[in-house]
ZASE-963444 format. One line per field, with one value per residue (C-alpha): residue in one letter; x negated, z negated, y. Coordinates in Angstrom, 1 decimal, always signed. Layout:
% ZASE-963444
type: (A ...)
px: (X ...)
pz: (Z ...)
py: (Y ...)
***
This chain:
% ZASE-963444
type: (X X X X X X X X X X X X X X X X X X X X X X X X X X X X X X X X X X X X X X X X X X X X X X X X X X X X X X X X X X X X X X X X X X X X X X X X X X X X X X X X X X X X X X X X X X X X X X X X X X X X X X X X X X X X X X X X X X X X X X X X X X X X X X X X X X X X X X X X X X X X X X X X X X X X X X X X X X X X X X X X X X X X X X X X X X X X X X X X X X X X X X X X X X X X X X X X X X X X X X X X X X X X X X X X X X X X X X X X X X X X X X X X X X X X X X X X X X X X X X X X X X X X X X X X X X X X X X X X X X X X X X X X X X X X X X X X X X X X X X X X X X X X X X X X X X X X X X X X X X X X X X X X X X X X X X X X X X X X X X X X X X X X X X X X X X X X X X X X X X X X X X X X X X X X X X X X X X X X X X X X X X X X X X X X X X X X X X X X X X X X X X X X X X X X X X X X X X X X X X X X X X X X X X X X X X X X X)
px: (+0.0 -1.2 -1.1 -0.7 -4.2 -4.0 -6.6 -6.2 -6.2 -10.0 -10.0 -6.7 -8.1 -11.5 -9.2 -7.5 -9.6 -8.2 -9.7 -13.6 -15.5 -18.8 -18.1 -21.7 -22.7 -20.0 -21.5 -21.5 -19.2 -15.7 -14.5 -15.8 -14.3 -10.9 -11.8 -10.8 -12.0 -8.7 -9.3 -10.0 -8.0 -9.3 -6.8 -9.0 -7.2 -4.6 -3.2 -0.5 -0.7 +3.0 +1.3 -1.1 +1.1 +3.9 +1.7 +0.1 +3.4 +4.5 +1.0 -0.1 -2.8 -4.6 -6.7 -6.5 -8.7 -7.5 -10.1 -9.3 -11.2 -8.5 -7.6 -4.6 -3.2 -4.4 -3.7 +0.1 -1.5 -3.1 -0.2 +1.8 -0.7 -0.3 +3.6 +4.0 +1.5 -0.6 -3.6 -4.5 -5.3 -8.1 -8.7 -12.0 -12.5 -15.2 -15.9 -15.9 -18.8 -20.5 -18.5 -22.1 -23.2 -20.0 -19.5 -21.9 -21.6 -18.4 -16.8 -14.1 -11.5 -9.1 -9.1 -5.9 -5.8 -2.6 -1.8 -5.6 -6.0 -6.1 -8.8 -7.4 -10.5 -13.2 -16.0 -14.3 -13.6 -16.5 -14.9 -11.9 -11.7 -11.4 -14.4 -17.6 -19.6 -17.0 -16.6 -20.3 -19.9 -16.7 -18.5 -21.5 -18.8 -16.2 -16.2 -16.2 -13.1 -12.0 -8.9 -8.4 -4.9 -4.0 -0.6 -0.3 +2.2 +0.0 -0.2 -3.6 -5.3 -3.8 -4.8 -8.4 -8.5 -7.4 -10.4 -12.6 -11.5 -12.2 -15.7 -16.7 -16.1 -13.1 -10.3 -7.0 -4.2 -1.0 +0.1 +3.2 +4.2 +7.3 +6.9 +10.4 +11.2 +11.6 +7.9 +6.3 +5.6 +7.2 +5.8 +7.6 +4.9 +5.9 +9.6 +9.4 +8.3 +10.9 +13.8 +12.9 +12.8 +9.4 +7.5 +5.4 +2.0 +0.6 -2.5 -3.9 -7.4 -10.1 -13.8 -15.7 -19.2 -19.5 -19.2 -21.8 -24.3 -23.8 -24.7 -27.8 -28.4 -28.1 -30.7 -33.0 -32.9 -33.6 -36.6 -37.8 -37.3 -39.6 -42.4 -41.9 -42.5 -45.5 -47.0 -46.6 -48.0 -51.1 -51.8 -51.6 -53.9 -56.3 -56.4 -56.9 -59.7 -61.7 -64.8 -64.4 -65.0 -64.8 -68.8 -67.6 -67.3 -64.1 -65.0 -62.7 -62.0 -60.4 -58.2 -57.3 -56.7 -54.4 -52.2 -52.5 -50.6 -47.4 -48.1 -45.2 -43.8 -40.4 -39.7 -36.4 -33.0 -29.9 -26.5 -23.6 -20.5 -19.6 -16.7 -17.7 -15.5 -16.4 -14.7 -15.5 -13.4 -14.3 -15.2 -15.1 -17.4 -16.8 -13.1 -11.9 -9.7 -6.4 -5.5 -9.2 -9.9 -11.3 -12.0 -12.3 -12.8 -15.3 -15.9 -18.7 -21.5 -25.1 -28.3 -31.6 -34.9 -37.9 -41.7 -45.2 -47.3 -50.0 -52.1 -53.2 -54.4 -58.0 -59.8 -63.0 -64.4 -66.4 -68.1 -70.0 -67.0 -64.7 -62.1 -60.3 -59.5 -56.5 -55.3 -51.8 -49.8 -46.8 -43.6 -41.5 -38.0 -38.9 -35.2 -31.7 -29.3 -25.7 -23.6 -21.5 -18.8 -18.0 -17.2 -13.6 -12.2 -9.2 -7.5 -9.0 -7.8 -8.7 -8.1 -8.1 -9.8 -12.4 -13.2 -14.8 -18.0 -20.3 -22.6 -20.3 -20.7 -24.3 -25.0 -22.5 -24.2 -27.7 -26.6 -24.6 -28.1 -30.0 -27.7 -28.1 -31.6 -31.9 -29.6 -31.8 -35.0 -33.1 -32.3 -35.8 -35.2 -38.9 -40.4 -38.6 -40.0 -43.7 -43.2 -42.0 -44.9 -47.3 -45.9 -45.1 -48.9 -50.3 -48.0 -49.5 -53.0 -52.5 -51.7 -55.2 -56.5 -60.0 -58.6 -55.9 -58.6 -61.4 -60.3 -58.5 -56.2 -55.8 -53.6 -53.3 -51.7)
pz: (+0.1 +1.1 -1.3 -0.4 -1.3 -4.3 -4.1 -7.5 -9.2 -10.0 -11.7 -13.3 -14.8 -15.8 -18.3 -19.9 -23.0 -22.4 -19.0 -18.4 -15.3 -16.7 -18.7 -18.6 -21.5 -23.8 -23.3 -26.7 -28.2 -27.1 -30.7 -32.1 -29.3 -30.3 -34.0 -35.2 -35.0 -32.9 -30.0 -26.6 -23.6 -20.1 -17.0 -13.5 -10.9 -12.9 -9.9 -11.3 -15.0 -15.6 -16.9 -18.9 -20.6 -21.2 -22.9 -25.1 -26.1 -27.2 -29.0 -31.2 -32.8 -29.5 -27.5 -24.0 -21.2 -17.6 -15.0 -11.4 -8.8 -6.7 -8.0 -6.1 -7.9 -11.7 -11.6 -12.4 -15.1 -17.0 -17.0 -18.6 -21.3 -22.2 -21.9 -24.1 -26.5 -26.4 -28.5 -28.0 -24.0 -22.2 -18.8 -16.7 -13.1 -11.8 -9.8 -11.4 -9.4 -12.6 -15.3 -17.2 -17.0 -18.7 -21.6 -23.8 -24.1 -26.5 -26.0 -24.2 -25.9 -22.7 -18.7 -16.7 -12.9 -11.8 -7.7 -7.0 -3.4 -2.0 +0.7 +3.4 +5.5 +4.5 +4.9 +2.3 -0.2 -2.5 -3.0 -4.8 -8.4 -9.6 -7.5 -9.4 -8.4 -10.7 -13.2 -13.9 -14.6 -16.9 -18.5 -19.4 -21.1 -22.8 -26.3 -27.2 -26.4 -24.5 -21.8 -18.6 -16.9 -13.3 -11.5 -7.9 -5.1 -2.7 -2.4 -0.6 -3.4 -6.1 -5.0 -4.4 -7.8 -9.6 -7.6 -8.5 -12.2 -12.1 -10.6 -12.9 -16.0 -17.3 -19.2 -17.4 -20.1 -18.1 -14.4 -13.1 -9.6 -10.2 -13.4 -15.0 -15.2 -19.1 -19.4 -17.4 -18.0 -14.6 -12.7 -10.0 -7.6 -9.0 -8.9 -4.9 -4.6 -6.8 -5.0 -2.0 -3.9 -3.7 -6.4 -8.6 -9.4 -12.7 -14.7 -18.1 -18.5 -21.2 -21.1 -23.0 -24.0 -22.0 -19.0 -19.7 -21.0 -17.5 -15.7 -17.6 -16.8 -13.4 -13.6 -15.6 -12.9 -10.0 -12.1 -12.4 -8.7 -7.8 -10.2 -8.3 -4.9 -6.5 -7.5 -4.0 -2.7 -5.1 -4.0 -0.5 -0.9 -2.9 +0.1 +2.5 +0.4 +1.0 -0.7 -2.8 -6.6 -9.8 -9.2 -5.7 -6.0 -4.9 -3.0 -2.7 +1.2 +0.4 -1.9 +0.2 +2.9 +0.4 -0.2 +3.1 +4.4 +2.5 +3.9 +2.4 -0.9 -1.3 -5.3 -6.1 -4.4 -5.4 -3.5 -4.1 -3.0 -2.7 -1.7 -0.7 +0.9 +3.2 +3.6 +6.1 +6.9 +9.0 +7.8 +8.9 +6.9 +3.9 +4.3 +5.1 +8.1 +7.9 +9.6 +10.3 +7.8 +8.9 +6.2 +5.5 +2.7 +3.6 +1.9 +2.6 +1.4 +1.0 -0.1 -1.2 -1.4 -3.0 -3.4 -2.7 +0.5 +0.1 +3.1 +0.7 -2.1 -3.2 -4.5 -6.9 -8.1 -11.4 -11.0 -14.4 -16.2 -13.6 -13.5 -10.3 -10.6 -7.9 -7.5 -6.1 -4.5 -6.5 -5.8 -2.9 -1.5 +1.7 +3.2 +2.9 +4.8 +5.2 +6.3 +9.4 +9.1 +5.5 +6.6 +6.1 +6.4 +4.4 +4.7 +7.6 +8.9 +12.0 +13.0 +16.9 +15.9 +13.8 +15.6 +13.4 +15.3 +15.5 +13.6 +10.3 +9.9 +10.6 +8.1 +5.9 +5.8 +5.5 +2.4 +0.8 +1.1 -0.3 -3.4 -4.0 -3.6 -6.0 -8.4 -8.4 -8.9 -12.1 -13.5 -13.4 -10.0 -9.0 -12.2 -12.5 -9.1 -10.4 -13.0 -10.6 -8.1 -11.0 -12.0 -8.1 -7.4 -10.1 -8.9 -5.3 -6.4 -8.8 -5.8 -5.6 -7.7 -8.4 -9.4 -11.4 -13.3 -13.7 -13.3 -15.0 -12.9 -13.7 -12.0 -12.1 -10.0)
py: (+0.1 +3.4 +6.2 +9.9 +11.5 +13.8 +16.3 +17.6 +13.8 +13.9 +17.5 +16.6 +13.2 +15.0 +17.1 +14.1 +12.9 +9.2 +8.6 +8.1 +8.6 +7.5 +4.4 +3.1 +5.5 +4.0 +0.6 -1.1 +1.6 +1.0 -0.2 +2.9 +5.0 +3.2 +4.0 +0.3 -3.2 -4.4 -6.9 -5.3 -6.3 -5.3 -5.0 -4.8 -3.1 -1.2 +0.8 +3.0 +1.9 -0.1 -2.9 -1.5 +1.1 -1.5 -4.1 -1.1 +0.2 -3.5 -4.5 -1.3 -3.7 -4.3 -2.0 -1.8 -0.5 -0.1 -0.2 +1.3 +3.2 +4.6 +7.9 +8.4 +5.7 +6.0 +9.6 +8.5 +6.2 +9.0 +11.0 +8.0 +7.9 +11.5 +11.4 +8.5 +9.5 +6.1 +5.9 +2.4 +2.8 +4.3 +4.7 +3.8 +4.9 +2.5 -0.6 -4.0 -4.6 -2.7 -4.2 -5.4 -1.7 -0.7 -3.3 -5.3 -9.2 -9.8 -6.1 -8.0 -10.3 -10.6 -10.0 -9.5 -9.6 -8.4 -8.4 -8.4 -7.7 -11.4 -10.9 -13.3 -13.4 -16.1 -13.8 -11.6 -14.4 -13.3 -10.0 -11.4 -10.6 -14.6 -15.5 -16.9 -13.6 -11.9 -14.7 -14.4 -10.8 -11.5 -14.2 -11.7 -8.9 -11.3 -12.7 -16.7 -18.1 -15.2 -15.6 -14.5 -14.3 -13.9 -13.1 -12.9 -13.2 -14.9 -18.8 -18.9 -16.5 -18.4 -21.9 -20.7 -18.9 -22.2 -23.8 -21.0 -21.7 -25.3 -25.4 -22.4 -24.7 -22.4 -24.4 -23.8 -23.5 -22.6 -22.7 -21.4 -21.4 -19.2 -17.2 -16.4 -12.9 -13.3 -14.4 -11.6 -7.7 -6.7 -3.6 -1.7 -3.4 -6.8 -6.0 -5.4 -9.2 -10.4 -8.3 -10.2 -13.6 -14.3 -16.4 -15.0 -17.4 -17.1 -18.8 -18.4 -20.0 -19.8 -19.1 -21.7 -22.7 -25.9 -24.2 -21.4 -24.6 -26.2 -23.0 -23.0 -26.4 -26.0 -23.2 -25.3 -28.2 -25.8 -24.5 -27.9 -28.7 -25.5 -27.1 -30.5 -28.6 -26.5 -29.8 -31.5 -28.3 -28.5 -32.0 -31.7 -28.4 -30.6 -33.2 -30.2 -29.1 -32.3 -32.2 -29.3 -30.2 -28.0 -27.0 -24.9 -21.3 -19.5 -16.4 -13.4 -14.2 -17.6 -15.6 -12.9 -15.2 -17.4 -14.5 -13.4 -16.5 -15.0 -11.7 -9.7 -11.1 -10.6 -11.2 -9.5 -9.1 -7.3 -8.2 -5.8 -4.8 -1.0 +1.4 +4.9 +7.6 +10.5 +13.7 +17.0 +20.1 +22.6 +26.0 +29.6 +31.9 +29.8 +29.2 +25.7 +26.0 +24.1 +20.7 +20.0 +17.3 +14.0 +11.2 +7.4 +5.0 +2.2 -1.0 -3.2 -5.6 -5.3 -6.8 -4.8 -6.9 -5.5 -7.0 -6.1 -5.6 -8.5 -6.7 -3.9 -6.3 -5.9 -9.2 -9.0 -12.4 -12.4 -15.9 -15.6 -15.4 -17.4 -14.4 -13.4 -9.8 -9.1 -5.3 -5.1 -2.5 -1.5 -3.1 -1.3 -1.8 -4.2 -4.2 -2.8 -4.7 -4.2 -6.9 -5.7 -8.4 -7.0 -3.4 -2.6 +0.6 +2.2 +5.4 +6.5 +10.2 +12.1 +15.6 +16.6 +19.5 +17.8 +14.5 +11.6 +10.9 +7.9 +10.2 +10.7 +7.1 +6.7 +9.6 +8.2 +4.8 +6.2 +8.5 +5.4 +3.2 +5.8 +6.2 +2.4 +2.4 +5.7 +4.1 +0.4 +2.5 +4.5 +1.1 -0.6 -2.8 -2.2 -2.8 -5.8 -6.7 -5.9 -8.4 -11.2 -10.4 -11.1 -14.5 -15.4 -14.5 -16.5 -19.7 -19.1 -18.9 -21.9 -24.4 -24.4 -26.8 -25.4 -22.1 -23.7 -25.8 -22.9 -19.5 -17.1 -14.6 -10.9 -8.7 -5.0 -2.0)
***
């Protein structure tokens, strides 16, 4: 459903003390903000706030957070919070991709997903709020034994969500393929489907420690697999080395050649889904000209890779003390790619007096990518890549049995 653009939505909500535009600064502080120790329930994709307002009015002993990124919709919810004088609701303008930046582990006691976008195309399934990508995020913010409830009118989305939950190791407590009116907190949006006699699908599930333990076991198994591969590589490297023995020396050329076999070492990747908006209006001597507005909102997936260029590596061997000194170039962003198939355009508006051009999309893309990279840099993305580069280079060099047995590796920048 497309909502009419409300130019005053953001300024209006910025004046509302119950709405937060910078939720990351409140991470770990939500109970303090509410002023009590009541449980905190989070609705992701709160829309115009009907559900969360009704829940809050009926349950004064529970605190509610409503997350929404569409300001045109959520300004309606913000007004309801003020009009009803509700103290146990707070609104957050933000993206579910960033939940771990908003909340500490254990801050959220329940999650609601009501009529989330079903993303029917297979290539978009990972955007679904019930997908494993998001379940991983939820696990990092919920308390032990927290529940998740999902309602939808979409059969495929519902069946897939049940599969996601099961594969993730979440305990499914209740499934209803035709939720009774009396059992549901019915919103205006939900009522549209009920008026058409469409079934409402519902599932309630519970996060559990067993699922989390199994995911940790999988990570350990993957790590063991890597160790096995490196062990085989070490064996074959030793075979290739032929007559070399522990008395043989390692030269800087040998080390450099071994590193350059990798050339460019990618040590960290960041995958994300982002939503950005573009708006432009022609001006004449600083005055905006009516009927010249052009705008669009785009959703897209991207991946940022960071690592080091091993061409810039300097190696010095201290044979006396059996030390290999390596000076690395600092990690940098090696690549930043946008998945072209993931691009989805919403709310596109053109003007015959100010047409959208290819350059608008190109410049928008460059600016959005720059923002993502700057944000990652601020959060220590490159520092983490530096650390992983060190670990990876030690592993690469220790494939050589002589280095592993006799030498100490020291790395600096």
